N, C-alpha and C positions, 0 to 999 in steps of 0.2 A: 504495500500500497504505501504511495505517495507522500510524503509528509504536506503535500498541498492537499490532499483529499482530507476530508474527516474520515473517520470510520464509518463503516457504511449501517453497521448495527445504530450508532448517531442517528444518522439522517432517518433510517425506521421509524425512532422512538420521536424524533421529531414531527414526521409527520400524523404520528398518533396525537399526540400533546397538539396538536396547530389545529386540530379537528375539533377537541375541548374548547365549546363557544365559554371560557371562564373569565367575561368579562365579571368586576368585581359586584355588579350589581346583581350579579346568578349565584348558583351554587356552583361550588368546587368538586363537589364529591365525587364524581365522575373520575375526574383525571386521578383524585387521592385513591380511590379504585385500582386502578391502572398502574399508578407507579406502586403501590402495596403490594399487587401482583409481580412486579417486575423483583422489587428488593425481596420478598418472601422468596420466590426460587432462585436467588442467588445467598440464599442463607443469612440475610439478615435480622438482626435484633429491630422489633421495631414497636411505635408507640404512636396512635392518633393523639391529639391533642382538640378535640371540637371546641368551637365556637359556643358559647353557653348559652346563645338565646338564635343565631343563623343555623341554616341546612349548608354547614361547611367546617371542612376539618385542615389543622392541621397537620403534619407528619413528619417523623423526627427518625431514625433509623440509624443504626451504627455493627460494624463487624469487625475481629481483627481483637487487639489485646483487651485484658480488662482491667487495665490500671487508668493512670490519667498518662496527658501526653494524645497526640496523635493532632489527625486534621479535621477538621469542621468545613465543610461545604454547604452554602446556604443560597437559595434559589426563593421567588413567589410564586405564586401558582397563574398568579389572575394578571387581567391583559384588561387596556382601556376598549373603550366602546367604538362602533365603526360607526355609527348612526349619522349623516351628516357630511358624510371623508366622501369623495368619487374614488372609489376603488376600483382598477380595473383588472381586477384577477378578483377571486372570489377570497374573502381575508381567512374564511375557516379550514383552508383545505393549502397545503403546500405545494407551492407552484416553483418548479427550478426552471430558470430560465437565464443561460449562459454560467459565469460565474456567480449568480444570486439567488436565494431560495425568499422566496416572496410567502406572507401570511401574518396574520396580527399574532406580535407575540416573538418573531422570530431575535426579533433585536432584543425584545424588551418585555420576558428575558426567557424562553422558552426554549433558545437555542443553548444558552451556559445549561438550563434542568436538564434536556437531554444527553448532554456528555455528564451530568453528572450520575443520571443513569447507566447510561450506557456503561460507564465507569464502575458503578455496584456489578454488574454483572461481570465484568475483569476480574473485582474484588475477588467473588463469588466462586471464581476458577483458581483465583492463586491467594488465600484470604494473609493477608498482611499481620504481620506481627505487632504491627501498631494499630490504634484505633482509626478506622475509617469511618467517619458520621457526617451524614446527612439533615439537613432542616428544608423543609419545604411551606414555605407558609401561604396566607390567603391576604388580602384587604390591603396589600401595599400601596396599589393607587391611590387609595382611598385617602391617605396619609398615614403607612407603614403602621393600619390596625389591628391589621391581624396578627402582627407579629408581637407588639402589647400584651395580646390576651394569650399570647404560648409563653409568655417569658415564667410565669410562674411553675407552668407545669414541666418546662424547658430546665429551669434551676430544681428543681426537684430530683430531676434525673442525676445532678453531681457531676457531668462529665466537666475536664474541664483540660480541652484542646492545647496546644501548643499556640495553634494554629486559625484562626475563619479565613477563608475567601468565600466573599459573598460577591455570585459574577454577574452584577450589572455590567449591563457595557461598560468598556472603556478603551473599543479599541486595544484589546489586550494589555494595556498600561496597566501598573499597579497606581491606583490611586488612594490615597494616603490622607486625604480630606474632602470633607463637605460640609457647608453650612449645618444649622438645626434650623428648626423653624414651628412658629406656635399658629395656630390661627385660632380668630378672635370674632365674635360677633357685638358690633355696637346697636345696644338699645335707645332709642331715641324716645323719649316719653312726652306728645304734647297736651294741646285740648283743642277738641274739635269743634268746629263751628261752621258758620255762615260765612263764603268769604268775603261778601262784601260788608262785614266787620269784621274781618283780618286779623287789625290791629290789635285787636279784644281778646286774640289766642293766641297761644303757642304752637305754633308751625313748627312740628315734628322735622320735617325736612329741612328748613332754617337749621336747629341743631345740627343735622349730620353735616350740615357743609362746614360749619363750626368743628366740627369733628372732624373731617378731612383738613382743613387744615392747619389741625393739632399734628396729626398725621404725616402732613408734607412736612411740617416744620423739621419733626423727628427725622423724618427722610435727607432733609438738606444737610441736620446736624452730624446726621451717620456718612455721609459723602464729602463733609469736609474733617472727620474726625482723623486724629494722631491713629489709630486703631485699622489697621489695613493690613493687607494680604495679596502683595500681587501675583499669589501664585491662582488666585479665581477670575474669568470672566468681568466681574462687578466686585472690587478686593476689597467692598466694605458692605455692611452689616445694612438690609435693604427693608423697606415697611411699603407694604403694596395695600391697596384698597383694591379690591376682583369685582364687589357686586353692591350695588346700592337700589332697595325698592321700599315704597311709602305714598301713603295718601291713595284714596278710590276715588275721589270726581274730582275736576276741576276745579267747581263752584263748594267744596267742602277742606276747608281747613285741614290738614292733615296729622292723628294726634300719636301716629306710631311710623318710626321708620328706623329702619337697620342698614348697616354697613357689614357685610363681612371682608374681616380684612387680615392680612400675614406677617409675621414678623420674620424675615430668615437672617442668624444672626453667625458670623466667626465668632471661635472659639471664646477670644477674649470679652464680646460683648455678650455679657449674661442676660439671660432671660431676665432671670429677679429685676436687675437693674433697671430696663425696659419698661416693665410690669409698675415696677414705685413711680416710676416720672409720668408715667402713661396716666398712672390712677390720679395722681396729685394735679396734671390739667384738666383732665377729666372733670373733678372734684370743682376745680376752678372756676370751669365751668357751666357746670351744673349748676351751684351758686348761683351765677347771675343770672341764671332762664328762673330757676325756683324764686325770684324777687318778681318775678314776672307772674308767676302760679305756682304756688307750692306742689301742686301737682305733676308738675313737670321733672324731667330727670332722666340722668344717661347711666344707662347701665353697661359695665364689660364683661363678657361671658369667655372665656378660655373654653375652644369646640375640642381645641386636639393638640397635640405638640410630639413632636420626634427628636431625640437628641442629633446633634450632630457629629463628626468623624474629625479626629484631630489628633495622625499617629508621625511619631517622630520619624524625621527621612532619615535615620540612620539607626532605627529599631533593627533587631533580627530578624524580625517578621519581614520587613520590609526588603530585607535583602533575600528572605528566603523565595519570598514572590519572585520577585529578579528572575532569581535565577529557576523559574516554575516556569512562567509564561514569558521569559528570553526577553524583557524590556528591564532600564533603568528608567525611563522615563518618570514617575514619579510624578504624577499629576494630580492635580484636587477638580472636583468636578461641581457645575454648578446643581444638579437635582442629586434630592435628599434621597438617602439609600437607610434600611435594614441593619447597617455595619454597628451605628452608634449603640442601636442596644447590647450586641455581641460586646464591642468594649467596652462599658459598661458595666457585664460582668468580670473583668477583667481579662477576658479572653484576647490577645494580639490580634487586628482584623483590620483583613488589608481589603479594597474593591480590585477586580478584575473579570472581566468579562467581554465575549466575541460582541461586538456590531459598536455601532455610534449612536450614542443616544441623538444629539443635534442632529445629527443628520436625517435619521430612522426613526427615530423614540415616537409613537402617538402621533403617527401620520398614514395616510393614506398609501395604500401597497409599501407597508414595509417590507423589508425584506433585510437580511443577514449576508454577507458575503459570507460565498463557501471557502474562503483562504479564511476567512476568523471563526470559522466553525471548526475546521482543522486545526489551526493553531490552538483551540482551545482544546481540543484530542490530545494532542501531543503536551501540554501542561497536565492535562490528567492521566496520563502517561508517568508524567513525572511523578505528580502525586504519590502516584501508589507505587513507583519504583523507590520512593523514598521511603514509605513506609516499613518497607518488607524489609 
């Protein structure tokens, strides 16, 4: 088999994985059933970690030595929707054209998951001396919610790998950092009334406009802050408002408006400091509006958060992944991953996987280059050889 060609079994598994339409809004259980069957046939010990309320589940598996150490490979099973996108190929069928593999999730990130499962079959035929561990999560595309729910069950297993590789698309370069993220909702409560008498009431949309001004000022401050990291495309922490809604009719003063916004932050800009400043700014604004009407006010709700990743360039884990993937680029990525959750457990974690997120992630006619999948298979071979 040429080093430029993926393992044939990896391609077969990828074809099966793409056929499961595991959009985050839907169940992933058929994919988990399939992965379980592959791992069971390969002799892995497995445990499902089901969602407490949704028809979804994570899956963890292990083979090899019983002691600490070894390598953990991590992938998520969900993909983003295809509705509203102009696909020219069937999104849930694997289509090979030249050097490209088309289908939803090929890049983000079922290509890596297919390489994981293909490796598992090889590990079952030559059981490694050190443990090989796999983690398959869900609901990563909606804010890493699945891995957050899986974490208590994972911690109870007591696994202590020497290295975790999260296979998000990095063009097979070791990614050593990404920003953390927190999502918020600002709820602005005003007082309703006839628009002909609008000055007598508190317009919730006007309040929301003031909140947006606060967020813009905070963003401007981060942009000129001394806390910068040139390894990122945007070298500073960012504040972004993505959704505003409020009002029911033009002739009614709106009594409620909501803003959804996010904070993507460097490791040196703490979430707690951001929240403290935001709370002070919002309280000062609310007090102004309460003078107009005591019923008015603004509430800030934290709706979701995930940690960033920041591992030192010279850490042993980084050098190890460089040797496994064949690149010493040591990049930092703009998108979030589940790596910070594993890093938070004290597991040295690096992000490295096939595909180009900027070029292909979440787009119509998503594809993965065949050469990238082949490079991932070679990395998996080196992982297994290192555990032998």
